[in-house]
N, C-alpha and C positions, 0 to 999 in steps of 0.2 A: 503494499500499499504506499502511497504517496501524497503529501499534504493537500487535503481538499479545501477549496476556497468556498465562500459563500454561495448558497443555493443557486443553480442555474435557472437562467431565464427560460420561458415556456418556448418560445419562439423557435421555429426551425432555423433561421439564419443567426449567426454569432461573429462577434467583432473576430478579427485575426491580431495575434500578439507575435511580436518579432521574439522568437525563442529559438535558439539553435540546439535542438535535440538531436544527438546521434541515432541514426535509425540505419537500417537495412532495408531496401527496397528490391523487389524481385516481379519478374512478369515477362512477357514477351515483347522485343522491341519490334519497330515497323518492319524489320525484315523478317520477322518471324523466329528469330532467335531468343531462347530463354536466357534471361541475365538475371544476376544479383549483384548489388553494388551498395557498399557502405558509403554513406553521406550524412549531411545533416539537414534538419529543416531551414527553412528561413522564416516562415511564419507558420504557427499552427491556430487552429479555430475549434469549435465543437464539433465540426463537421468536415475536418480534413485537415490538409496541410499544404505547404507549398515547399519543394525538396528541387535541389538541383541533382540532376541526373546525366550520367557520361554516355546515354543512349537515345536515339530519337523514339519517340512514342507518338501514337496517335489519338486522337480524341477519343474517349470512351474505352480506351484500354483498361483492363483489369489489372490493378496494382496491389501487391501484399506489401504491407509496410509494418515491420518490427522494430520496435525501441530497443537500441542495443543497451544490453546491461540488464534486460528484464526479459520475460516471456510473453510481454504483452503486444498483441498485433492488431491489425485492422485490415480490412479488404476493401479498397475503394476503385473508383475509375479516374482516369484522366479527364478534367474538367476543360482545360486550357492550357495551352504554351505561353509562358510568362516572360520569355526572354532569355537572354545568354547570360551565364553567370558562371565565372571561372572556367572549368574544363567541361562544363556541361551545360544543359538547357535548364531553366527552371519550371516545373510543371505544377499547376495546381491540380491537387487529388482531392476528390471529394467522395464522402461516404454516406451511407443511408442510415447508419446508427450513428450515435454519439461516440466520440473518440475522447471522451473525458477520461476513461480508464487508461488509455493509452499515454496520455499527457501527464496524468495525475491532478488535474485541475478541473474545477468545475467553473465555467464561464460565467460570468455575471457582468453585464455591461455597466451597472453601476458601479461594482468594485472596481473592474479595471480603469473606468474613467476616472475615479478618485486616485487611484494609485499612480496610474501611468500619465494622466494628464494635469494632475492638480498638483502633487506632491514634487517637492524638490529633494527629498531625501532618497538615499539609495535603498532600494528594497531587494531581497532576494530570499528563495525558499529552499529548504533542502528536506530530502524525503528521510526515512527512518534510518537509511544508510549516511545520512550527511552528504548525500550527492545533491549537488545545485541543480534544480528543476527549472527556475526562474529568475532572471536577472533584468532589472528595470533600467530605463534610460538614465534615471539618477545615480543608479549604481555605476554605470559607465562614467558619467560626468565627474563624480568624485573620486573615481580610481583608475579612470584610463581605460579599463578592462570592459570589453564590449560582451554581449551575449553569448557570441561565438566563442569567445575566449573562455567564458566561466561556465556555461550550460554542460552538464554533464560530467563535471570534474567535482571530485569530493572536496568539502571546506577544509578538511584537515592536510590535503595537499600544500597548504598554506599559500594559496594563490596570493592573498593580500597580506601576508606576512604579518599578522597583527602582534603588535608588542605593547607593553605597558610602559609607564613613564621610567621606569627603570631599564628598559630593554630587554625584559624577558620575554620570549615567545609564549603568547596566549595559548596557541594550539597545544602546547606542552605542560604550561603550568597553572591553566584555570579558564579553558575556553567558555564563556558565558552560555553559548549557543548549546554545547554539550551539556552543560548543568542543566540547562531548561529541559532538555530532552529527557534527563535522567529523572528529575523530580518533578516535571509538569509545572513549574513554577516560572513566571516571567523574570527577566534580568534586565538590569540597566547598567552600562559601564560606559567609562571613558579610556581610549586607547589610542595608539597610532597605526593607521594602515600603510602599506606600501604601495605608492601610485605605480602605474606601469612604466612611467619616466624615471623611477627610482627614488624620488624624493618620499618624505614622511607627509602624511597627512593627518592632523590630530581630528579624532570625530568622536561622536556621542553615540552610543549604541544601545537600543531598545532589543530584546529578544523576547518572542513569545511562542510557546509552544504550540503545536497543531495537533489537535485530538480528532478521532473518528466519532461516529455517534456512540459506540461504547465507551467514551472516555479514554481511549488508548491514545498516547503519544504517537503520532506516525510522522511527525516532522517539525520543522520549526521556521519561523521567518523572523529575519534579522532586518532591522532598520536602522539605518546610520546617516547622521547628519553633521555638517560643521555649522549648524546655527549657534550652538552653545560656545563653540570655539571661537567665533566670530565675535561673539558678546565679550569673551574674555580676551580676545586680541584689542578690541575697542577699550576695556578697561584697563588692560596694560598700556595703552598709548596714552590713556589719560594719566596714568601712574607716572609715565615718564614725561609727560608735559608738567606735571606737579615736581618731579625731581628736577627739571629744568628750571622751573620759575618758582619753586616755593623755597621758603626758609626752613630746614629741617628741624630745627629747635622750636620755633615759634610758630609753624605752618603757616606763616604769612608770607606774601608776594616778596620774591626777594629782589635785590638790586637791579637784575637784569630784566626783570618784569618791569619794575619801576621806570627804568630808564626809556623802554619801549613804550610805556605809557605817557610818558613825560613827552616824548617826541610826538605822539598821536595827539596829546592835549595842545600842543604848538601847532599842529596842521589844523587843527579844528578852530583854533584862534584866530589863525590867518585867513582860511576860508571863510567861515562863518561867525567871526568876531565873538566866540564863545568865551566868557570869562572861566579862569581857573585860578583856585587858591592853591598855594602850597605851605605846608607846615613841615619844618625840620626839627626834629628832637634829638637831644644828647643828653644821655645821663649824667647827672653830676657826680664826680667822686667814684665812679664804678668800680674803677681799679682797687680803691681802698675796699670795696665790698668783696671783691675776689681774694684780695690779699688777708683780709680778716676772718672771713668767714667760709672760705673756699669756693672753687668754681660751680659745684653742684648748688651752693646758695645763690649764685650769680647767676647761673641758669634760671632758676626759680624767680629769680627778679626779672629777667628780661620777658619770661613766659607771662608773668603778673601785668607787666606794663603792655605787652601785646593784648592781652585779654582786654584790659582796662580801655586803650585807644580802640580797639575793636568795637566794644559794646557801646561806645559813644557815637560812633559815626552813623552820618544818614547813609540809607541804602545805596546812594551814587557813587559815595566816596570810597576811594582806596588807599586803605592801611598796608604797609609793608615796611618791613627790615632793611634799611639801608646799609647796614653793615656794623658789626660790633654791638656798640649800645647807641647805635643812632637808629632814628625810624623816620619815615615820611609818610604826610598824608597828602593826597591828591583831592581837591574839592571843587567840582564843576559847578558853574552857576552860582557863586557864591561873592556877596559884597565885601568889599575891604573890612569894614566896621564888623560884618558879621564873622569874617575869619578872624579878626583879633579877639572877639568874644570867645568864640569856639576854642582857640589856642589856650586862653585864660582856663577856660573850663577843664580841658585837658591837663594843664599844668596841676590845677588843684586836684584833681582825681588822681593823678601820678603821686603826688604828695601825700595823699591820703590812705595809699594803698601799702601793703606791706606782705612780707612773706616769714613765715616761721623759721628760726635759726637758732637749734639749741632750746635754752629755755625761754628766749626771748624773740623778738620780731624784728625784721631789718625792712627799712624803708628807703626810697630814694626820691630826689627831685629831678626836673628836667629843665635843660635852658633851650629855649624855643626860638627859631627864626620864622618870620611870616611874611609873605608876601604874594602877589597876584601878576600874572602873565600881563604885560603892556606892551605898547608900542615900540618895536625895534628888539623886541626880545628875540632870544633863541632858546632852544630846549637846553642848550649848554650855559647860556647866560643866566637863565633863570635859577638853574641849580646852583650855579656859582653864587648868586646873590642870595639866595636862602639859606646858604651854607655860611656865608659870612656873617649874616644876620644872627645866625644860632651862636656863631663864636663870640659875637659881641654880647650875646645875653651872658654867656659863659664867662668873658673875661670881667663882666660887670659884677660878678659875685654870684652869678647861676640862680636857677629857680626863678626865673622871669622870661617874658617873651619880648623880641624886639621885632617890629614890623617895619616895611620898607618897601 
């Protein structure tokens, strides 16, 4: 017995499916000589098949078809010549009775339309001997192997070379398909198949046992897809972007990102006359914190300041770590007076924040420079100006804001 698909349609006609079953065809050719030839089907249907035969046949000629590897046979007649293929000619063979026992498939238009026309996943069936009996276009797209390559082969021949993330071959160490056939339970796994061209393709796999009317396992179906993998790739790209543009300690945008955004702000200011305010912060006496309480406490202070600044910003503002103990805030569409007020609020909030250090708490203050983009500015000049204003605050005793 071979895996049976959902119940067949009642109609005499049925769809043809491209599956390369190895078969032996026998009959009498157009010259009257008996012949027997091994070949493969190009398509199969409920009531016949198309096969390539290296002999000339005539319409209505009786043909015997035996599926190689089984004792299943069918008797049909030549319906039509369908053209040249390889070393032979393709003939359509029609049968009076259903060929479903021969192919091990019950044809359902709804089922095949869903599997073949809608699914992007790779799908293949195996019988109770783990011989591949069906191979869809999705399987070819993901693996590079055609139905002709796969049909009739045993899955344990390791056509796809499944391995886990450690490089162990699954056919030898834990094939989910064979497990599902042993215990009748579905499986899900993630591993790597070997593409026909040689490279590895990460796939997510679902395996379901196929059962007959008595509940006995007679095969299995495997569905594999790159959908989840693509999501993981997108996630990894996001992670890499964060690595490139995020400060690992505070998780704020880093200097590279801030520089890019300052240049973008300058362009918007030039083209659209959009106003931008910049605040540069430098923590006062931060070296003393590290020297007295250790770098772990210093890191905790930086994280606390980062959280304090982030919590107080507007949704359109960008808070980032410029480097060391310096932070930068970019504020679009803000007036100079409002910028100064916001800077003072940040200064007070930093002063009122603290972290645990031993039996006490450590707090810091910040020197702040504040400026807005103006006529004649460039991305370089505005950073230079806000940096100088910040150091004026520091030279004046710290814990204050200088605007200009």
